[in-house]
C-alpha positions in Angstrom: 13.2 54.0 132.6 14.9 51.9 129.8 17.9 49.7 130.5 21.0 49.1 128.5 21.5 45.9 130.6 19.2 44.1 132.9 19.7 40.5 134.0 18.4 38.4 136.9 19.5 34.9 137.6 18.6 32.5 140.4 21.7 31.1 142.1 20.2 27.6 142.9 18.4 25.2 140.8 14.7 25.7 140.6 14.1 22.3 142.2 15.6 23.5 145.5 12.9 26.1 146.0 15.5 28.5 147.2 15.1 32.1 146.1 18.8 33.3 146.1 19.4 35.5 143.0 21.6 38.2 141.4 20.2 41.1 139.6 22.3 43.5 137.6 20.8 46.7 136.1 22.3 49.5 134.1 19.9 52.2 133.0 20.4 53.7 129.6 22.4 56.9 129.6 20.5 57.9 126.4 23.8 58.1 124.4 25.6 59.8 127.3 23.1 62.6 127.8 21.7 61.2 131.0 24.3 60.6 133.7 22.1 60.1 136.8 20.8 56.6 135.9 20.2 53.6 137.9 23.3 51.2 138.0 22.9 48.6 140.6 24.0 44.9 141.4 21.7 43.1 143.9 22.7 39.9 145.6 20.1 38.1 147.6 19.7 34.8 149.5 16.5 33.5 151.1 16.3 36.2 153.8 18.9 38.9 153.0 19.6 41.4 150.2 22.6 43.5 149.5 22.6 46.2 146.9 25.7 47.7 145.3 25.3 51.1 143.7 27.5 52.3 140.9 27.0 56.0 140.4 28.2 57.5 137.1 27.2 61.1 137.6 30.7 62.6 137.7 34.3 61.7 136.7 35.3 60.7 140.2 32.2 58.5 140.7 32.7 56.8 137.4 36.3 56.0 138.3 35.3 54.8 141.7 32.3 52.7 140.4 34.5 51.0 137.8 37.1 50.2 140.4 34.4 48.8 142.8 33.1 46.4 140.2 36.7 45.4 139.3 37.4 44.6 142.9 34.2 42.6 143.3 35.0 40.6 140.2 38.6 39.9 141.3 37.5 38.8 144.8 34.7 36.6 143.5 37.0 35.0 141.0 39.6 34.3 143.6 37.0 33.0 146.0 35.8 30.6 143.3 39.4 29.4 142.8 39.7 28.8 146.5 36.3 26.8 146.6 37.5 24.6 143.7 40.8 23.9 145.5 39.0 23.1 148.7 36.5 20.9 147.0 39.3 19.0 145.3 41.0 18.5 148.6 37.8 17.2 150.2 37.2 14.7 147.4 40.8 13.5 147.6 40.5 13.0 151.3 37.2 11.2 151.1 38.6 9.0 148.3 41.7 8.2 150.2 39.6 7.3 153.3 37.4 4.9 151.4 40.4 3.0 149.9 41.6 1.9 153.3 38.3 0.7 154.5 35.9 -2.1 153.7 32.2 -1.8 154.2 30.0 -4.8 155.3 26.3 -4.5 156.1 26.6 -0.7 156.0 29.2 -0.6 158.9 32.8 0.3 158.1 35.4 -2.0 159.3 39.2 -1.6 159.3 40.8 -3.2 156.2 43.6 -4.6 158.3 41.3 -6.6 160.7 
């Protein structure tokens, strides 16, 4: 089995010891002559694994597989945008809270006291 694309990346820094990863594999179609190849995306975290298959064996399957990967990319991109927005809101809230408070000996006290 030869692959036209094969990539595995860990989703967390090595220092965390976590084993979450993404694996994307596209078997070579041998210049289009072999249409029953292995086309799979695997997402895994420490204990679970989900595999998404993208069959290319007929016209309908190819259309559906390309639509499936487009939906996944669109949802993941939108989810990343939501995460960025929420992270920014959390930082803004934490920053606002720290400006109105003084800290003495590790215990917060009200700035107006």
